[in-house]
Backbone as a chain_set.jsonl record, in Angstrom:
{"seq": "XXXXXXXXXXXXXXXXXXXXXXXXXXXXXXXXXXXXXXXXXXXXXXXXXXXX", "coords": {"N": [[-65.643, 88.228, -15.352], [-63.315, 87.1, -15.083], [-63.504, 84.636, -14.167], [-64.18, 83.075, -16.431], [-61.737, 82.433, -17.617], [-61.113, 80.192, -16.238], [-63.301, 78.515, -16.47], [-63.745, 78.061, -19.061], [-61.367, 76.52, -19.991], [-61.776, 74.247, -18.178], [-64.164, 73.213, -19.11], [-63.421, 72.602, -21.651], [-61.675, 70.536, -21.157], [-63.254, 68.593, -19.783], [-65.024, 68.112, -21.856], [-63.302, 66.857, -23.608], [-62.552, 64.7, -22.236], [-64.976, 63.163, -22.389], [-65.209, 62.92, -25.043], [-62.885, 61.24, -25.692], [-63.681, 58.94, -24.107], [-65.933, 58.23, -25.625], [-64.943, 57.51, -28.01], [-63.291, 55.45, -27.177], [-65.18, 53.534, -26.344], [-66.459, 53.088, -28.751], [-64.279, 51.82, -30.136], [-63.856, 49.62, -28.683], [-65.944, 48.104, -29.277], [-68.426, 48.49, -27.904], [-70.962, 48.956, -28.454], [-71.925, 47.216, -30.309], [-74.167, 44.758, -30.738], [-75.644, 42.46, -32.168], [-77.235, 40.344, -31.65], [-78.721, 41.025, -29.608], [-81.094, 42.751, -27.367], [-82.804, 43.833, -29.233], [-83.41, 41.983, -31.158], [-84.079, 39.876, -29.554], [-86.599, 40.367, -28.483], [-88.332, 39.652, -30.431], [-88.479, 37.036, -30.716], [-90.057, 33.782, -29.94], [-89.088, 32.372, -27.707], [-88.96, 32.083, -24.312], [-87.112, 33.17, -21.68], [-87.373, 32.125, -18.972], [-85.864, 30.631, -17.114], [-82.706, 31.438, -16.225], [-79.638, 30.539, -17.952], [-77.19, 28.351, -16.545]], "CA": [[-65.063, 87.774, -16.614], [-62.056, 86.348, -14.806], [-63.991, 83.19, -14.056], [-64.141, 82.449, -17.789], [-60.367, 81.908, -17.738], [-61.237, 78.938, -15.341], [-64.378, 77.638, -16.833], [-63.37, 77.613, -20.513], [-60.529, 75.327, -19.993], [-62.303, 73.046, -17.514], [-65.208, 72.685, -19.979], [-62.765, 71.853, -22.773], [-60.966, 69.38, -20.555], [-64.332, 67.655, -19.54], [-65.478, 67.671, -23.192], [-62.197, 66.001, -24.227], [-62.657, 63.257, -21.603], [-66.129, 62.644, -22.87], [-64.868, 62.35, -26.407], [-62.08, 59.98, -25.577], [-64.525, 57.867, -23.612], [-66.849, 57.722, -26.625], [-64.179, 56.778, -29.034], [-62.807, 54.071, -26.633], [-66.468, 52.711, -26.321], [-66.572, 52.636, -30.262], [-63.203, 51.06, -30.475], [-63.969, 48.251, -27.98], [-67.203, 47.641, -29.812], [-69.378, 48.4, -26.728], [-72.243, 49.16, -29.0], [-72.211, 46.082, -31.23], [-74.865, 43.742, -30.185], [-76.544, 42.11, -33.183], [-78.12, 39.323, -31.241], [-79.175, 41.53, -28.297], [-82.428, 42.953, -26.951], [-83.561, 44.198, -30.428], [-83.846, 40.768, -31.791], [-84.604, 39.027, -28.397], [-88.029, 40.477, -28.097], [-89.05, 39.097, -31.568], [-88.464, 35.467, -30.651], [-91.067, 33.239, -28.971], [-88.431, 31.72, -26.716], [-88.947, 32.727, -23.078], [-86.033, 32.899, -20.775], [-87.715, 32.138, -17.542], [-84.839, 30.139, -16.253], [-81.407, 31.758, -16.797], [-78.611, 29.471, -18.117], [-76.258, 28.313, -15.406]], "C": [[-63.792, 86.989, -16.276], [-62.404, 84.915, -14.577], [-64.004, 82.425, -15.37], [-62.745, 81.928, -18.061], [-60.295, 80.486, -17.014], [-62.127, 77.992, -16.18], [-64.285, 77.146, -18.244], [-62.478, 76.37, -20.715], [-60.929, 74.077, -19.362], [-63.382, 72.43, -18.314], [-64.619, 72.042, -21.15], [-62.219, 70.547, -22.354], [-62.063, 68.244, -20.436], [-64.84, 67.134, -20.865], [-64.483, 66.777, -23.801], [-62.215, 64.759, -23.567], [-63.804, 62.526, -22.126], [-66.013, 62.151, -24.329], [-63.906, 61.248, -26.548], [-62.744, 58.914, -25.145], [-65.43, 57.314, -24.678], [-66.0, 57.029, -27.76], [-63.521, 55.441, -28.55], [-63.896, 53.138, -26.584], [-66.631, 52.154, -27.763], [-65.369, 51.587, -30.628], [-63.23, 49.708, -29.93], [-65.215, 47.666, -28.358], [-68.172, 47.428, -28.676], [-70.772, 48.503, -27.278], [-72.69, 48.195, -29.998], [-72.89, 44.955, -30.643], [-75.939, 43.194, -31.098], [-77.573, 41.048, -32.726], [-78.683, 39.753, -29.862], [-80.603, 41.72, -28.164], [-83.314, 43.196, -28.221], [-84.054, 42.922, -31.101], [-84.453, 39.764, -30.755], [-86.126, 39.168, -28.34], [-88.875, 39.97, -29.327], [-89.299, 37.636, -31.527], [-89.637, 35.109, -29.719], [-90.381, 32.551, -27.756], [-88.451, 32.521, -25.45], [-87.77, 32.264, -22.258], [-86.371, 33.048, -19.398], [-86.662, 31.608, -16.57], [-83.55, 30.424, -16.845], [-80.554, 30.499, -16.95], [-77.647, 29.497, -16.971], [-74.858, 28.695, -15.829]], "O": [[-63.261, 86.282, -17.133], [-61.563, 84.048, -14.812], [-63.843, 81.205, -15.368], [-62.657, 80.931, -18.777], [-59.37, 79.722, -17.292], [-61.756, 76.871, -16.529], [-64.667, 76.028, -18.589], [-62.765, 75.411, -21.431], [-60.573, 72.985, -19.804], [-63.554, 71.213, -18.245], [-65.159, 71.06, -21.659], [-62.281, 69.559, -23.086], [-61.858, 67.123, -20.901], [-65.069, 65.937, -21.037], [-64.913, 65.901, -24.551], [-61.928, 63.744, -24.201], [-63.684, 61.317, -22.323], [-66.607, 61.16, -24.753], [-64.058, 60.39, -27.418], [-62.5, 57.848, -25.71], [-65.703, 56.114, -24.703], [-66.434, 56.036, -28.344], [-63.249, 54.512, -29.31], [-63.637, 51.949, -26.767], [-66.892, 50.97, -27.973], [-65.579, 50.622, -31.364], [-62.742, 48.751, -30.53], [-65.572, 46.672, -27.726], [-68.689, 46.326, -28.491], [-71.715, 48.142, -26.573], [-73.794, 48.342, -30.522], [-72.196, 44.151, -30.022], [-77.111, 43.448, -30.821], [-78.629, 40.885, -33.337], [-79.073, 38.905, -29.059], [-81.361, 40.958, -28.764], [-84.473, 42.779, -28.236], [-85.184, 42.932, -31.589], [-85.26, 38.909, -31.121], [-86.842, 38.182, -28.166], [-90.095, 39.89, -29.189], [-90.178, 37.083, -32.188], [-90.122, 35.891, -28.901], [-91.098, 32.175, -26.829], [-87.96, 33.648, -25.499], [-87.49, 31.068, -22.173], [-85.842, 33.892, -18.674], [-86.56, 32.03, -15.418], [-83.197, 29.809, -17.851], [-80.707, 29.531, -16.206], [-77.313, 30.57, -16.468], [-73.947, 28.717, -15.002]]}, "num_chains": 1, "name": "protein.A"}
């Protein structure tokens, strides 16, 4: 039972880090890509040669 005094704060700390990272990603618009892969697969344009 003594190990719980270590594991509970560690798990709360790691969960907090994950939550902060998620909110940072949302704030910096990491998930906003309206012209991304979802729309790209519907076009007939093939990108065989990447743009320089």
